[in-house]
C-alpha positions, 0 to 999 in steps of 0.5 A: 825527610832527611832519611830519604835524601830529600831536602825540604823547604817549608812555609806557613801559608800560601803567600809564603809558599809562592815566594819560596818557589819564586826564589828557589824554583831552580832548586825545587823539583816538586811542590807538596801543597795543602789545598786549605792554607791561610792567606791564599788557598791551594787553588790560587797558589797552584795557579800562581805557581803555574804562572811562574813555571807552567811545568811545576810538579805539584802534589796536593793534599787535603784533609777534606778529600772528595772525588770533586777535590781530586778531579778539580786539582788534577784539572789544574795540573796537579800530578797527585792528590793525597788525603790527610793524614798521609803516610810517608809510604804513600807520599814516597810512592807519589813522589817516585811515580811523578819523578818516573813519569818525567 
């Protein structure tokens, strides 16, 4: 997301996402997390991230979105839920809304 002045760290699965967050949490303002990942699913990753930092800001995504998934993710502290595929416009709006609310 270089065109929008965001620096992005990427991972290949939930275990790596948690490790990256643990290593760089002071430099990470927001986590964009797919709910369906290899090695560790999104719900477990969210709980693990929140043990590291109870105030972590998370946007969850899922290609199989349903109202149940949205309600469940928000119940565990997810600030926004986006369905895949997601446009850059909607992602940027979600990031702006989260940053504005804090």
